[in-house]
Structures are given as C-alpha cells and as structure tokens.
C-alpha positions in Angstrom: -26.6 13.3 -15.3 -22.9 12.9 -15.2 -21.4 10.4 -12.9 -18.1 11.1 -11.1 -16.6 8.4 -8.9 -14.1 9.0 -6.1 -11.5 7.1 -8.1 -11.1 5.7 -11.6 -8.5 4.0 -13.7 -7.3 5.7 -16.9 -6.6 3.1 -19.6 -5.0 4.4 -22.9 -4.4 2.8 -26.2 -0.8 2.3 -25.2 -2.0 0.2 -22.2 -4.2 -1.9 -24.5 -1.4 -2.5 -27.0 1.0 -3.6 -24.1 -1.5 -6.2 -22.9 -2.2 -7.3 -26.5 1.5 -7.8 -27.1 1.7 -10.2 -24.1 -1.4 -12.1 -25.2 0.4 -12.7 -28.5 3.6 -13.8 -26.8 4.8 -17.1 -25.4 4.2 -16.2 -21.7 1.0 -15.2 -20.0 2.5 -15.8 -16.5 5.9 -16.3 -14.9 7.5 -14.7 -18.0 9.7 -11.7 -18.8 7.1 -9.0 -18.2 7.0 -9.7 -14.5 10.8 -9.5 -14.2 10.8 -6.2 -16.1 8.1 -4.7 -14.0 9.9 -5.6 -10.8 13.0 -3.9 -12.2 11.3 -0.8 -13.5 9.2 -0.3 -10.4 12.2 -0.6 -8.2 14.0 2.0 -10.3 11.0 4.3 -9.9 10.8 4.2 -6.1 14.5 3.5 -5.5 14.1 0.0 -4.0 16.9 -2.5 -4.8 14.9 -5.7 -4.3 11.3 -6.2 -5.5 8.9 -9.1 -5.7 5.7 -8.8 -7.7 2.7 -10.6 -6.3 -1.0 -11.1 -7.0 -2.3 -8.2 -5.0 -1.6 -5.8 -2.1 -3.1 -8.2 0.5 -0.8 -11.0 -0.7 2.1 -8.6 -0.4 1.2 -7.9 3.2 0.7 -11.5 4.0 4.0 -12.6 2.5 6.0 -9.7 4.0 4.7 -10.6 7.5 5.6 -14.3 7.0 9.1 -13.4 5.8 9.7 -10.9 8.6 8.5 -13.4 11.2 6.6 -12.8 14.4 8.0 -14.2 17.7 5.5 -15.9 20.0 3.6 -13.5 22.4 4.5 -10.5 20.3 1.9 -8.1 18.9 1.9 -5.8 15.9 0.8 -2.2 15.8 -1.1 -0.4 13.1 -3.6 2.4 12.6 -7.4 1.9 12.8 -7.9 4.1 9.7 -6.8 1.7 7.0 -8.2 -1.1 4.9 -8.7 -4.4 6.8 -5.8 -6.0 5.0 -3.3 -4.0 7.1 -4.5 -5.9 10.1 -5.5 -9.2 8.4 -2.0 -9.9 7.4 -1.1 -10.4 11.1 -4.2 -12.4 11.8 -3.3 -14.7 8.8 -0.1 -15.8 10.6 -1.8 -16.2 14.0 -0.5 -13.0 15.4 -2.3 -10.3 17.4 -2.9 -6.8 16.1 -3.2 -3.7 18.3 -4.4 -0.3 17.1 -2.8 3.0 17.8 -4.9 6.2 17.4 -4.3 8.7 14.6 -2.9 12.2 14.7 -6.0 14.4 14.1 -4.0 16.8 12.0 -2.6 14.4 9.5 -5.0 11.4 9.8 -2.0 9.0 10.0 -0.8 6.9 12.9 0.4 9.0 15.9 4.1 8.2 16.4 4.2 9.6 19.9 1.5 7.0 20.9 3.5 4.3 19.0 6.5 5.1 21.1 4.6 5.0 24.3 3.0 1.7 23.5 6.2 0.0 22.2 8.1 1.1 25.4 5.7 -1.1 27.5 7.0 -4.2 25.7 5.5 -7.2 23.8 5.5 -5.5 20.4 7.3 -7.3 17.6 6.4 -5.2 14.6 4.9 -1.9 13.4 2.8 -1.5 10.2 2.6 2.3 9.5 0.2 3.2 6.6 0.8 6.1 4.2 -2.8 7.0 4.4 -4.3 8.8 1.4 -0.8 9.2 0.0 0.8 11.1 2.9 4.2 9.6 3.8 4.7 8.5 7.3 8.2 9.7 8.6 9.8 6.3 8.4 13.0 7.6 9.9 11.1 8.3 13.1 9.5 4.9 13.0 12.9 3.2 12.5 14.3 4.9 15.5 11.4 3.7 17.7 11.7 0.2 16.3 15.5 0.0 16.8 15.2 1.1 20.4 12.8 -1.7 21.1 13.7 -4.5 18.7 10.7 -4.3 16.3 10.5 -4.8 12.5 8.9 -2.2 10.3 6.6 -3.0 7.4 5.4 0.1 5.5 2.0 -0.1 3.9 2.6 2.2 1.0 -0.4 1.2 -1.2 -1.6 4.8 -1.3 1.8 6.3 -2.0 4.0 5.2 -5.0 5.8 8.4 -5.9 5.2 9.9 -2.4 8.1 10.9 -0.1 9.2 12.6 3.1 12.3 14.7 3.9 14.5 13.1 6.6 16.8 14.7 9.2 19.6 14.9 6.6 17.3 16.9 4.3 17.2 14.0 1.9 14.1 13.0 0.0 13.1 9.5 1.0 10.6 7.8 -1.3 7.9 5.7 0.1 8.8 2.0 0.0 12.5 2.6 -1.0 13.8 0.5 1.8 16.0 3.3 3.4 14.4 2.9 6.8 11.7 0.2 6.7 12.5 -3.5 6.6 10.0 -4.0 3.8 7.2 -2.1 2.1 4.2 -3.2 0.1 2.2 -1.6 -2.8 -1.1 -2.3 -4.6 -2.0 -2.0 -8.3 -5.8 -2.1 -7.8 -7.6 -0.2 -10.5 -8.1 3.0 -8.4 -4.4 3.1 -7.4 -1.7 5.2 -9.1 -0.6 2.3 -11.2 -3.6 0.2 -12.3 -2.9 -3.4 -13.3 -6.4 -4.8 -12.6 -4.9 -6.5 -9.6 -1.3 -6.9 -8.4 1.0 -6.0 -5.6 4.7 -5.6 -4.8 7.0 -6.2 -1.8 10.0 -4.0 -1.8 13.1 -4.0 0.5 16.8 -3.3 0.7 17.2 -6.8 2.3 18.0 -9.4 -0.4 17.5 -12.4 2.0 14.1 -11.1 3.1 13.0 -10.7 -0.6 14.3 -14.2 -1.3 11.9 -15.5 1.3 9.0 -13.6 -0.3 9.9 -14.9 -3.7 9.8 -18.5 -2.5 6.6 -18.1 -0.5 4.7 -16.6 -3.4 5.2 -19.8 -5.4 4.1 -22.5 -3.0 7.4 -22.6 -1.1 8.9 -24.2 -4.1 12.5 -23.4 -5.3 15.1 -24.8 -7.8 18.2 -23.6 -5.9 20.5 -26.7 -5.9 22.6 -25.2 -3.0 19.5 -25.6 -0.8 18.3 -29.0 -1.9 17.7 -31.5 0.9 17.3 -34.7 -1.1 20.3 -36.6 -2.4 20.7 -36.3 -6.2 20.7 -40.0 -6.8 17.4 -40.3 -5.0 15.6 -38.0 -7.5 17.3 -39.1 -10.8 20.7 -37.6 -10.9 23.6 -39.6 -12.5 25.3 -41.9 -10.0 28.6 -40.6 -11.3 27.7 -37.0 -10.6 25.1 -37.0 -7.8 25.4 -33.2 -7.3 24.1 -32.4 -10.8 20.3 -32.6 -10.4 18.0 -33.1 -13.4 16.7 -29.9 -14.9 13.1 -30.9 -14.0 13.9 -31.1 -10.3 12.6 -28.8 -7.6 11.9 -28.9 -3.9 9.2 -27.6 -1.6 10.6 -27.2 1.9 8.0 -24.9 3.5 4.3 -24.1 3.0 3.8 -21.2 0.6 1.0 -19.8 -1.6 0.2 -19.2 -5.2 0.5 -15.4 -5.0 2.1 -14.8 -8.4 1.5 -11.8 -10.6 0.8 -12.6 -14.3 2.6 -11.2 -17.3 -0.7 -9.8 -18.5 -1.0 -7.7 -15.3 2.7 -6.8 -15.4 2.4 -5.5 -19.0 -0.4 -3.2 -18.1 1.5 -2.1 -15.0 4.6 -1.3 -17.0 2.6 0.8 -19.4 0.9 2.6 -16.5 4.3 3.2 -14.8 5.3 5.4 -17.7 2.5 7.8 -16.8 3.1 7.6 -13.0 4.9 10.9 -12.7 2.5 12.9 -14.8 -0.3 11.3 -12.9 1.0 12.3 -9.5 1.7 15.8 -10.8 -2.0 16.0 -11.8 -3.1 14.7 -8.4 -1.2 17.3 -6.6 -2.6 20.1 -8.8 -6.1 18.8 -8.2 -5.4 18.8 -4.4 -4.1 22.3 -4.5 -7.3 23.4 -6.2 -9.5 21.7 -3.6 -7.5 23.2 -0.8 -7.9 26.7 -2.2 -11.6 26.2 -3.0 -12.5 25.1 0.6 -10.2 27.5 2.4 -13.1 29.9 3.4 -15.7 27.2 4.1 -15.9 26.6 7.8 -17.9 23.4 7.3 -15.1 21.7 5.3 -11.7 20.9 6.7 -8.8 19.2 4.9 -5.6 17.6 6.2 -3.7 20.3 8.1 -0.2 19.8 6.6 3.0 21.8 6.5 4.7 22.6 3.2 7.1 19.7 3.4 4.3 17.2 4.0 2.2 18.5 1.2 5.2 18.5 -1.2 5.7 14.7 -0.8 2.0 13.8 -0.6 0.9 11.3 -3.3 -2.8 12.1 -3.1 -4.3 8.7 -3.7 -7.3 10.2 -1.9 -8.5 13.7 -1.1 -10.2 13.4 2.2 -12.2 16.2 3.8 -13.8 16.4 7.3 -17.4 17.7 6.7 -20.1 18.8 9.0 -23.3 16.7 8.4 -21.2 14.1 6.5 -24.2 11.9 5.7 -26.2 14.9 4.4 -23.3 16.0 2.1 -22.7 12.4 1.0 -26.4 12.0 0.0 -26.5 15.4 -1.7 -23.4 14.6 -3.8 -24.9 11.3 -4.9 -28.0 13.1 -6.0 -25.7 15.2 -8.2 -24.0 12.1 -9.7 -20.8 12.5 -7.5 -19.9 9.3 -5.8 -17.8 10.3 -2.9 -16.6 7.5 -0.5 -15.7 7.0 3.1 -12.1 5.9 3.9 -12.2 4.0 6.2 -14.6 2.5 8.7 -12.2 2.2 11.7 -11.0 -1.3 12.1 -12.4 -1.7 15.6 -15.9 -0.9 14.2 -15.7 -4.1 12.1 -17.2 -7.0 14.0 -14.1 -9.2 13.6 -11.9 -6.6 15.3 -14.5 -5.1 17.6 -12.5 -6.4 20.6 -9.6 -4.1 19.7 -11.6 -1.0 20.6 -11.5 -1.8 24.3 -7.7 -2.0 24.5 -6.8 1.7 24.0 -8.1 5.2 23.4 -9.0 5.5 19.7 -11.1 8.7 20.0 -9.3 10.7 17.3 -10.0 7.9 14.8 -13.7 7.8 15.9 -14.1 11.6 15.5 -12.3 11.4 12.1 -14.7 8.7 11.0 -17.8 10.8 12.0 -16.8 13.5 9.4 -14.5 12.0 6.8 -15.4 11.9 3.1 -13.2 11.2 0.1 -13.9 13.5 -2.9 -13.1 12.5 -6.5 -9.3 12.3 -7.0 -7.8 10.8 -10.2 -5.6 12.1 -13.0 -8.3 12.0 -15.7 -10.7 14.2 -13.6 -11.2 17.2 -15.7 -11.1 20.8 -14.5 -14.7 21.1 -15.3 -15.6 18.0 -13.4 -13.7 19.2 -10.4 -15.3 22.6 -10.5 -18.7 20.8 -10.5 -17.7 18.8 -7.4 -16.5 22.0 -5.7 -19.6 23.9 -6.5 -21.8 21.0 -5.3 -20.0 20.8 -2.0 -20.1 24.5 -1.3 -23.7 24.7 -2.4 -24.7 22.2 0.3 -23.6 24.6 3.0 -25.7 27.9 3.2 
C-alpha cells in the first residue's frame, strides 16, 4: 500500500551537496552560510532586515521580546494556529487573548479584532497567515495605529504568499511594509526545509538589532555600547577606548537561538526551488478545488480571485462531513491527512481563554477541518488517488 502524508520535504542531490560543502568547510555555525541565507531570504520576500534563528518558535519569542509588551497589556491572535503563536506571549509573562476566525477564509476576523482593540488594554496583534493565505496586513496596520499596538505577522505558512493592498500593489508576506516584524519557519514540511530553523524579518533595523543580540545570549561586541571601562578589562592604559579583540559584554538576558551553517546551507539550496515549489502548490490546489466543486460534503476555503492568487498553500484544508469517518477511511488507504489545528482554547493550558469571548466559528471549523496532502513532490497520480479516495467515501 502506498503511503501519502499531508506534507513532505523534497531533498535533492543539490541540497545534499550544499550541506556536504559546509561539513567540509571551516564553519559549522556562526559562519558565512547564515549571513548569506539571511540576505537571500530577504531578497526573496523583500525584507530589508533579517535574522536567522533556530526555529519558528524562537523567532516568535525573540520578536515579542524585541517589540516589548507594556504591563497590563494583552496580545490578540487566532485560535486556529499552532500553540507557539500564543506561547511566545506567555514566555514573556504576557496574556494572550483569542479572536474568532472568519468562517469563509479560516483566518482571524479583522472586524472582531477592531472591536476588541477599541475596548482598550491591547498591546499587540499576532495575525497568522493560516494555510498560506495572506492576512491583509494593511488593514491590521490601520487598526494597530489607531490604538497604539504593535503587529507581529506569523508568516510560517506563507513564504512567497502575498496580498494586494489599497494601492493595487503586491505586498509579500513578511516584507515589513505594514507589520513591525514577521517570522518564518523552516521545519521539514514548510516551503523551505532546513530540518529546523526560523527567521525574523522587519523594516526596522533597531528592532532586528535587538533580535540579533537576544539570539546570542544577550552578548555583543559593539564597542560603542560597552559599559565597562577599557582599562578594567585589559585595554592599554594609553588608549583605554581600544578594547582587546577578545572582549565582549552581556548586558541583558538572551538565549542560544542561533541557526547553524549546516541548516542555512540546506535552506539556501531549498530557496532556489521556492518559486517552482509554490507554483506547483497552487496547481495542486486548483486541481483539488475543481475536483470537489460538485461534492456537497466537501467544502474548501471560499476565496475570491485576489485571495487565491496570493495564497502560498502550505496546507490544503477542507471542511468535511463526518470528518472522523473520512480521516479513518483515508488512513486505511495509506493517505495520512491531518487536522490543523486543535483550537488553542481546547488545549488544557489555554482552556481558560475559551470563556473570554465567542469562538464559535473556530469550534465549528475544527469539527470539520482536514488537511489533505499538499507538497510539491506530490505526483498527479498520487493526487488523483487522494481525490478518488475522498469522493468514494461519500455515496
């Protein structure tokens, strides 16, 4: 029996050679491959400042730390996301609050965001480009500016995704045009697979400088910011401003959240295939949409042409009648569909969030959602097998 997962990395001989080259080099971490990946990834999405980190969760954590959260201020996000989108706020001692989704698009309902922010005590908004569909960050920015909030875009699902703004310009996810910062993940099932890895992007150089310091224990070697006198730490008495080359300072508590050169080399190689990969994802999505158009038991995201055009399709999510039955049927056929996601307020740690607001759209979504196989190396024959297996389940 063939086995088809919901997502899969595609590693080529070019990828293997790129990693092998780093293994033969002088640097396995903190070397030139990291710097090159930051530069090339920034060029790909259009972000001027970029900091590679160990994973997407680390990216979220550091971004929230760098943005800061005033006392007694909460942060809003969607209940339909991975736990890290909320955990990053909990990591810094903040409080998360959930806003229900739009049942048409499955992403956070910006009308509800506006209503909640207007009531006060909100310091930040973390919109999630769920499944690869770009949140309209221009609209989020307008809400945030009216009420003094920062905006952190969780774009883990959407490198290469975009939306069209009010000026009819294409705005890439994570490009820093409207959000204060954005984050990405390079987990194996993501568009760019590095094993693990993440990125914080921004158009704010000072903010990214904070992230860069925090990812390395809070340590820096910027002499202009040193607090100790040079003579105290070994500088020449005749030139106390010329610190020894070995010297560094730690002036705040940071983390070891660095990305390695091994991971960066793989990511750089994968980045060369990013556009062809997203083109293939969109073609697979079009085929799914057409295949289920006459099946009343299967519903897809209800998107307009502009939304579909910029969709990065990390996931292809359907809403299915008798979801558990279909899930079990597909597994019996070797098709390993998945559920994305269990609503955050169903998780015991965040259960208390369910009593704070109406999250009924997210709950109805969860009752029916199922992610079908979606990855560039999925063959036409495999996809047809998935389609036939889904349609066969419904009489």
